[in-house]
C-alpha positions as CSV (number, residue, x, y, z in Angstrom):
1,M,-0.8,43.5,22.3
2,S,-2.0,40.5,20.2
3,R,-5.6,39.6,20.2
4,L,-6.5,36.3,21.8
5,V,-8.7,33.8,19.9
6,V,-9.9,30.9,22.1
7,V,-11.3,27.7,20.5
8,S,-13.2,25.1,22.5
9,N,-15.7,22.4,21.9
10,R,-18.4,24.2,23.8
11,V,-18.6,28.0,24.4
12,A,-19.8,29.6,27.7
13,P,-23.0,31.6,27.5
14,A,-22.5,35.1,26.2
15,K,-24.6,36.8,28.8
16,Q,-23.0,37.4,32.2
17,P,-23.6,34.3,34.4
18,R,-24.7,34.7,37.9
19,E,-22.0,34.8,40.5
20,G,-20.6,31.4,41.4
21,N,-21.9,29.7,38.2
22,Q,-18.8,30.0,36.0
23,G,-16.5,27.0,35.6
24,G,-12.8,27.3,36.0
25,L,-12.0,27.4,32.3
26,A,-14.6,30.1,31.7
27,V,-13.1,32.2,34.5
28,A,-9.6,31.9,33.0
29,V,-10.6,32.4,29.4
30,L,-13.0,35.3,30.0
31,A,-10.4,37.2,32.1
32,A,-7.9,36.9,29.3
33,L,-10.3,37.9,26.6
34,R,-11.6,40.9,28.4
35,E,-8.0,42.1,29.0
36,T,-6.8,41.8,25.4
37,G,-10.1,41.7,23.5
38,G,-10.8,38.7,21.4
39,I,-13.0,35.9,20.1
40,W,-14.3,32.8,21.8
41,F,-15.3,30.3,19.1
42,G,-16.9,26.9,19.3
43,W,-20.0,24.8,19.3
44,N,-23.1,26.4,20.8
45,G,-24.7,23.0,21.8
46,K,-27.4,23.1,19.1
47,I,-28.1,20.3,16.7
48,K,-29.7,21.3,13.5
49,R,-30.7,19.5,10.3
50,N,-29.0,22.1,8.1
51,P,-26.6,24.1,10.2
52,E,-25.8,27.6,9.0
53,S,-22.4,28.0,7.4
54,K,-21.9,31.4,9.0
55,P,-21.2,31.4,12.7
56,E,-23.6,33.2,15.1
57,L,-22.2,36.4,16.5
58,V,-22.7,37.9,19.9
59,E,-20.8,41.0,21.2
60,A,-20.2,41.3,24.9
61,G,-17.9,44.2,25.7
62,R,-14.4,43.3,24.3
63,V,-15.4,39.7,23.9
64,T,-16.9,38.4,20.7
65,Y,-18.7,35.0,20.8
66,R,-18.8,33.2,17.5
67,T,-20.6,29.8,17.6
68,I,-21.8,27.1,15.2
69,A,-24.3,24.4,15.4
70,L,-23.7,20.7,14.5
71,S,-25.7,18.4,12.2
72,R,-27.0,15.2,13.8
73,A,-24.3,13.1,11.9
74,D,-21.6,15.5,13.2
75,Y,-22.8,15.2,16.7
76,E,-23.0,11.4,16.7
77,Q,-19.7,10.8,14.9
78,Y,-17.5,13.7,16.2
79,Y,-18.9,14.2,19.7
80,L,-20.6,11.0,20.9
81,G,-18.5,8.8,18.7
82,Y,-14.8,9.5,18.3
83,S,-14.4,12.1,21.1
84,N,-16.4,10.3,23.8
85,R,-16.3,6.7,22.8
86,A,-12.8,6.5,21.5
87,L,-10.5,9.2,22.9
88,W,-12.1,9.9,26.3
89,P,-12.1,6.3,27.6
90,L,-8.7,5.5,26.1
91,F,-7.1,8.6,27.6
92,H,-8.6,7.6,30.9
93,Y,-7.1,4.1,30.6
94,R,-10.4,2.3,29.9
95,L,-9.4,0.4,26.8
96,D,-12.2,-2.0,27.4
97,L,-14.7,0.9,26.7
98,S,-12.8,2.5,23.8
99,E,-14.5,2.0,20.4
100,S,-12.9,3.5,17.3
101,T,-14.4,3.2,13.9
102,H,-13.3,4.8,10.6
103,R,-16.7,6.4,10.3
104,D,-16.4,8.2,13.6
105,F,-12.8,9.2,13.0
106,E,-13.8,10.7,9.6
107,G,-16.6,12.6,11.4
108,Y,-14.1,13.8,14.0
109,L,-11.8,15.1,11.2
110,R,-14.7,16.6,9.3
111,V,-15.9,18.7,12.2
112,N,-12.4,19.9,12.9
113,R,-12.1,21.0,9.3
114,Q,-15.5,22.8,9.6
115,F,-14.2,24.6,12.7
116,V,-11.1,25.7,10.7
117,T,-13.1,26.8,7.7
118,R,-15.3,29.0,9.8
119,L,-12.5,30.3,12.0
120,L,-10.1,31.4,9.3
121,P,-12.0,34.4,8.0
122,M,-12.1,35.8,11.6
123,L,-8.3,35.7,12.2
124,R,-6.0,38.7,12.0
125,D,-2.3,38.2,11.2
126,D,-1.0,38.8,14.8
127,D,-3.7,36.8,16.7
128,L,-2.7,34.3,19.3
129,V,-4.9,31.1,18.9
130,W,-5.5,29.0,22.0
131,V,-7.2,25.6,21.4
132,H,-8.6,23.5,24.2
133,D,-9.0,19.8,24.8
134,F,-9.2,16.5,23.0
135,H,-12.2,17.3,20.8
136,L,-10.0,19.6,18.7
137,I,-6.6,18.1,18.5
138,P,-6.4,18.3,14.6
139,M,-7.2,22.0,14.4
140,A,-3.6,23.3,14.2
141,E,-2.7,20.9,11.4
142,Y,-5.6,22.0,9.3
143,L,-4.8,25.7,10.1
144,R,-1.2,25.1,9.0
145,N,-2.3,23.3,5.8
146,A,-4.5,26.4,5.0
147,G,-1.5,28.6,5.4
148,S,-1.9,29.9,8.9
149,Q,1.3,31.6,10.3
150,H,-0.3,32.2,13.7
151,R,1.1,31.1,17.0
152,I,-1.2,28.4,18.0
153,G,-1.3,26.8,21.5
154,F,-3.1,23.7,22.7
155,F,-4.0,22.7,26.3
156,L,-5.2,19.1,27.1
157,H,-7.5,19.1,30.1
158,I,-7.6,15.3,30.4
159,P,-4.7,12.8,31.0
160,W,-2.3,11.9,28.2
161,P,-1.9,8.1,28.2
162,A,1.3,6.0,28.4
163,V,2.7,4.8,25.1
164,Q,1.4,1.2,25.3
165,V,-2.1,2.5,26.0
166,L,-2.0,5.1,23.2
167,L,-0.9,2.4,20.7
168,A,-4.2,0.7,21.1
169,L,-5.8,3.7,19.4
170,P,-6.0,2.9,15.6
171,H,-5.2,6.5,14.6
172,H,-2.6,7.3,17.2
173,R,0.0,8.4,14.8
174,Q,-2.2,10.9,13.1
175,I,-3.4,12.3,16.4
176,V,0.2,12.8,17.6
177,R,1.3,14.3,14.3
178,A,-1.6,16.8,14.6
179,M,-0.4,17.7,18.1
180,C,3.0,18.5,16.7
181,S,1.5,21.3,14.5
182,Y,1.0,23.4,17.6
183,D,3.7,25.8,18.8
184,V,3.0,25.1,22.5
185,V,1.3,21.9,23.9
186,G,0.3,22.1,27.5
187,F,-0.4,19.1,29.8
188,Q,-1.8,18.9,33.3
189,T,1.1,17.1,34.9
190,E,4.7,16.3,34.3
191,S,3.8,12.6,34.1
192,D,1.5,13.4,31.1
193,R,4.3,15.4,29.4
194,Q,6.8,12.5,29.9
195,A,4.3,10.1,28.4
196,F,4.1,12.3,25.3
197,F,7.9,12.5,25.2
198,D,8.1,8.7,25.4
199,Y,5.8,8.4,22.3
200,I,7.9,11.0,20.4
201,R,11.1,9.2,21.1
202,E,9.9,5.6,20.7
203,E,7.4,5.7,17.9
204,V,8.4,8.8,15.9
205,K,12.1,8.7,16.6
206,G,11.8,12.5,17.2
207,E,14.0,14.7,19.3
208,V,13.2,15.9,22.8
209,G,15.4,18.6,24.3
210,A,16.0,19.2,28.0
211,D,14.0,22.5,27.7
212,G,10.9,20.7,26.5
213,V,11.5,21.5,22.8
214,V,10.2,18.7,20.6
215,R,11.2,18.2,16.9
216,A,9.0,15.7,15.1
217,F,7.1,15.4,11.8
218,G,9.1,18.4,10.5
219,R,7.8,20.6,13.2
220,T,9.3,22.3,16.3
221,L,7.1,22.8,19.4
222,V,7.4,23.3,23.2
223,A,5.7,20.8,25.5
224,R,5.2,21.8,29.1
225,A,3.1,21.0,32.2
226,F,0.7,23.8,33.1
227,P,-1.4,22.5,36.1
228,I,-4.7,24.2,35.8
229,S,-6.1,25.8,39.0
230,I,-9.0,27.7,40.4
231,D,-9.9,31.3,41.3
232,T,-8.8,30.7,44.9
233,E,-9.9,33.9,46.6
234,N,-13.2,33.8,44.8
235,V,-14.0,30.3,45.9
236,T,-13.1,31.3,49.5
237,N,-15.4,34.3,49.4
238,L,-18.2,32.3,47.9
239,A,-17.8,29.7,50.6
240,Q,-17.9,32.3,53.4
241,A,-21.0,33.8,52.0
242,A,-22.7,30.5,51.2
243,V,-22.5,29.3,54.7
244,K,-25.5,31.5,55.6
245,A,-27.4,30.7,52.5
246,R,-30.5,28.6,52.7
247,P,-29.2,25.5,50.8
248,T,-26.2,25.2,53.2
249,Q,-28.3,25.8,56.3
250,M,-30.8,23.2,55.2
251,L,-28.0,20.6,54.6
252,K,-26.3,21.5,57.9
253,Q,-29.6,21.1,59.8
254,S,-30.4,17.7,58.2
255,V,-26.9,16.3,59.0
256,G,-27.1,17.6,62.6
257,D,-24.0,16.9,64.7
258,R,-22.8,14.2,62.4
259,N,-19.7,14.6,60.2
260,L,-20.4,15.3,56.5
261,V,-18.3,13.4,53.9
262,I,-18.8,14.9,50.4
263,G,-18.1,13.9,46.9
264,V,-18.9,16.0,43.8
265,D,-18.3,14.5,40.4
266,R,-20.0,14.1,37.1
267,L,-21.6,10.7,36.7
268,D,-18.6,9.3,34.8
269,Y,-16.9,5.9,34.9
270,S,-13.5,7.7,35.3
271,K,-14.5,9.1,38.7
272,G,-14.4,5.8,40.6
273,L,-17.8,6.2,42.1
274,I,-18.5,2.5,42.6
275,H,-15.1,2.0,44.3
276,R,-15.9,5.0,46.5
277,L,-19.1,3.5,47.8
278,E,-17.3,0.2,48.4
279,A,-14.8,2.1,50.5
280,V,-17.7,3.6,52.6
281,E,-19.1,0.2,53.1
282,H,-15.7,-1.0,54.3
283,L,-15.5,1.9,56.8
284,L,-19.0,0.9,58.1
285,E,-18.0,-2.7,58.4
286,S,-14.6,-2.2,60.0
287,Y,-15.3,0.8,62.2
288,P,-18.8,0.4,63.6
289,E,-18.2,3.3,65.9
290,H,-18.7,5.6,62.9
291,R,-22.2,4.3,62.2
292,R,-24.8,7.0,62.8
293,H,-22.0,9.6,63.2
294,F,-21.4,10.5,59.6
295,V,-23.3,11.1,56.3
296,M,-21.8,10.5,52.9
297,L,-23.3,13.0,50.4
298,Q,-22.5,12.2,46.7
299,I,-23.5,14.8,44.2
300,A,-23.3,13.3,40.7
301,P,-25.1,15.2,37.9
302,P,-25.7,13.2,34.7
303,T,-23.4,13.7,31.7
304,R,-23.3,12.2,28.2
305,S,-26.7,10.5,28.8
306,D,-26.8,9.4,25.2
307,V,-23.8,7.1,25.7
308,P,-24.9,3.6,26.9
309,E,-21.9,3.1,29.3
310,Y,-23.1,6.2,31.3
311,Q,-26.7,4.9,31.5
312,E,-25.3,1.6,32.9
313,L,-23.1,3.4,35.4
314,Q,-26.1,5.3,36.8
315,H,-28.1,2.1,37.4
316,E,-25.1,0.4,39.0
317,F,-24.4,3.4,41.3
318,E,-28.0,3.7,42.4
319,A,-28.1,0.0,43.2
320,M,-24.9,0.2,45.2
321,A,-26.1,3.2,47.2
322,G,-29.4,1.4,47.9
323,H,-27.5,-1.7,49.0
324,I,-25.4,0.2,51.6
325,N,-28.4,2.1,53.0
326,G,-30.5,-1.1,53.1
327,R,-27.7,-2.8,55.0
328,F,-26.7,-0.1,57.5
329,A,-29.4,2.5,57.7
330,E,-31.6,3.1,60.8
331,A,-35.0,4.7,61.0
332,D,-33.5,8.1,61.6
333,W,-30.2,7.8,59.7
334,A,-28.9,6.7,56.3
335,P,-25.1,6.5,55.7
336,T,-25.3,7.7,52.0
337,R,-27.2,10.3,50.1
338,Y,-27.1,10.4,46.3
339,L,-28.2,13.5,44.4
340,N,-28.3,13.0,40.6
341,K,-28.4,16.7,39.8
342,G,-26.1,19.7,39.7
343,F,-25.7,22.8,41.9
344,N,-24.1,26.1,41.1
345,R,-20.6,26.8,42.3
346,R,-21.7,29.1,45.2
347,T,-23.9,26.4,46.7
348,L,-21.2,23.7,46.3
349,C,-18.7,26.0,48.0
350,G,-21.1,26.2,51.0
351,F,-21.4,22.4,51.1
352,F,-17.6,22.0,51.0
353,R,-17.2,24.4,53.9
354,I,-19.3,22.5,56.3
355,S,-17.9,19.1,55.3
356,R,-15.4,17.3,57.5
357,V,-14.0,15.2,54.6
358,G,-13.7,15.8,50.8
359,L,-13.7,12.5,49.1
360,V,-12.1,12.8,45.6
361,T,-11.1,9.4,44.3
362,P,-11.1,9.3,40.5
363,L,-9.6,6.2,38.8
364,R,-7.9,8.7,36.4
365,D,-8.2,12.4,36.1
366,G,-6.3,15.2,34.3
367,M,-6.4,17.5,37.4
368,N,-9.7,17.5,39.3
369,L,-10.6,21.0,40.3
370,V,-13.1,19.8,42.9
371,A,-10.1,18.8,45.1
372,K,-8.7,22.4,44.9
373,E,-12.1,24.0,45.4
374,Y,-12.7,21.9,48.5
375,V,-9.4,23.1,50.0
376,A,-10.1,26.7,49.1
377,A,-13.6,26.6,50.6
378,Q,-12.5,25.4,54.1
379,D,-12.9,27.3,57.4
380,P,-9.4,28.1,58.6
381,N,-10.5,27.6,62.2
382,D,-12.0,24.2,61.5
383,P,-10.8,22.8,58.2
384,G,-11.8,19.5,56.7
385,V,-9.5,16.8,55.3
386,L,-9.1,16.0,51.6
387,V,-8.9,12.3,50.7
388,L,-7.5,12.3,47.2
389,S,-6.7,9.7,44.5
390,R,-3.1,9.4,43.5
391,F,-4.4,9.2,39.9
392,A,-5.8,12.7,39.9
393,G,-3.4,15.4,38.7
394,A,-4.1,17.4,41.8
395,A,-2.3,14.8,43.9
396,Q,1.0,16.1,42.6
397,E,0.3,19.5,44.1
398,M,-1.9,18.9,47.2
399,A,0.7,17.8,49.7
400,G,-1.7,18.1,52.6
401,A,-4.2,15.5,51.3
402,L,-4.4,11.9,52.3
403,V,-3.4,10.4,49.0
404,V,-4.9,6.9,48.3
405,N,-5.0,4.3,45.6
406,P,-8.7,4.2,44.6
407,Y,-8.5,0.6,43.5
408,D,-7.5,-0.4,47.0
409,I,-10.9,-0.3,48.6
410,E,-9.7,-1.1,52.1
411,S,-7.0,1.6,52.1
412,V,-9.5,4.2,51.0
413,G,-11.8,3.1,53.9
414,E,-8.8,3.4,56.3
415,A,-8.1,6.9,55.0
416,L,-11.7,7.9,55.7
417,Q,-11.2,6.6,59.2
418,E,-8.0,8.6,59.6
419,A,-9.7,11.8,58.2
420,L,-12.7,11.5,60.4
421,A,-10.6,11.0,63.5
422,M,-7.9,13.5,62.7
423,P,-7.2,16.1,65.5
424,L,-7.9,19.8,64.8
425,E,-4.2,20.9,64.8
426,A,-3.2,18.2,62.3
427,R,-6.1,19.3,60.0
428,K,-5.1,22.9,60.2
429,K,-1.5,22.1,59.4
430,R,-2.4,20.1,56.3
431,W,-4.9,22.6,55.1
432,R,-2.7,25.7,55.5
433,A,0.1,24.4,53.3
434,D,-2.3,23.5,50.5
435,Y,-4.2,26.8,50.7
436,E,-1.1,29.0,50.6
437,Y,0.0,27.0,47.5
438,L,-3.4,27.6,45.8
439,L,-3.3,31.4,46.6
440,E,0.1,31.6,44.7
441,N,-0.8,29.2,41.9
442,D,-4.3,30.3,41.0
443,I,-6.2,30.3,37.7
444,S,-4.7,33.7,36.7
445,A,-1.2,32.4,37.2
446,W,-2.0,29.4,35.0
447,R,-3.4,31.5,32.2
448,E,-0.6,34.0,32.2
449,D,2.0,31.2,32.3
450,F,0.6,29.5,29.2
451,L,0.0,32.6,27.2
452,S,3.5,34.0,27.9
453,T,5.0,30.7,26.9
454,L,3.1,30.8,23.7
455,A,4.2,34.4,22.9
456,R,7.8,33.3,23.4
457,A,7.7,30.0,21.6
458,P,10.3,29.3,18.9
459,F,7.8,29.8,16.0
460,R,8.8,27.9,12.9
461,P,6.0,27.4,10.3
462,A,5.9,24.0,8.6
463,P,7.7,24.1,5.2
464,G,5.3,24.5,2.3
465,A,2.3,25.0,4.5
466,R,0.6,27.3,2.1
467,R,1.1,24.9,-0.8
468,R,-0.7,21.9,0.9
469,A,-4.4,21.3,0.5
470,M,-6.2,22.0,3.7
471,D,-8.5,18.9,3.3
472,P,-6.9,15.6,2.3
473,G,-10.3,14.0,2.4
474,P,-11.5,11.3,4.9
475,N,-10.3,8.3,2.9
476,R,-6.8,9.8,2.5
477,A,-6.8,10.7,6.2
478,V,-7.6,7.1,7.2
479,E,-4.8,5.9,4.9
480,Q,-2.3,8.3,6.4
481,S,-3.1,7.2,9.9
482,A,-1.8,3.7,9.1
483,Q,1.6,5.0,7.9
């Protein structure tokens, strides 16, 4: 059996996390690594003046963690700059927030080259290499240029944009060319995959087969949709146990006999948080009978606090929540609660279980695992209702959700009314279909599907890969992007 080498921007802590603290990707990756043995390689989150050239090493059973630090310039250009101020907003259809400079792009390429330089000495000939997410798109191209003959897969956790959106990115051609150096490229949804195919056909004049085989830039690869999922049974078990835990009991006691509406999102402009509060305000205006009878709890831990757009969003969200409470609250009740901090997965599962409505309304999202965790955490005898944005990848799978357009504030408010008033039998029927789907299509099925596809992919190394220089240099890279 081939050894697995996983590469991601950030690497999960090497010591065993407490139950319920692992994210979905960590669950999937660690299970695979423990089964086959392997390496998890990436950034350790440290910023140093002079990072060591040799990766740090930690052994944990059959899993080897190899991590590197970044310099301040690398962090600002690769991570804050190109990854989070160019790619992230553009891939989430926020062209107004996307800023791409040659300096940041060069930093993005430089760090990807550093990753490759440090990864290569660790690789064995028969390793399977699995690269994750938009930070590391160029890795396979640099590995090929260095002579790598490995099967290399890539999974994009965020949306892939439509052609006309992607064309706004100055270096779009080089990004797509780099994608084509992988053997398997995985997207969250069929819509994302079709958008990738559209670019290949229209901009590259490449070939796309009915079986998802793509031929472009002298490479052959397989592109497929692999909707990421959750550890369904684990979430259910955590939720059952967490109901009796102190945090859940305290929340339940504070809400009393009111219905709890819950939202859990990173404080990110892609999550539609302001629109969500406006929908709550519409509900309170249009259906006064719900006043005093529900509480909207929004958990929104901070993220990318160094990016100005995120600082502005936090101020705007706090002002909006205060406006709604100031307008509708009574001495013994406030319609909204805002918590600007995170909770472990066990606690969140308990909160989900006692909530009547899960409000998941991103403006654009690759999948959104909160939607799936909400469903998995419900009490079968008294399940809540999921209100879900049509622009989340999960909307293509969760048939029992009330699917809404998050830009249509009034329709989201109407969906909240429907969810709060929905009879028990209707709630059970909607929940049961989605839960059975999640049991069959869990995180293990996702992982096994991707890795088996990678193992079977029609591997064809790029001609002359060993003869090309690994590093064309930043100036040449910028020139190539314009070709």
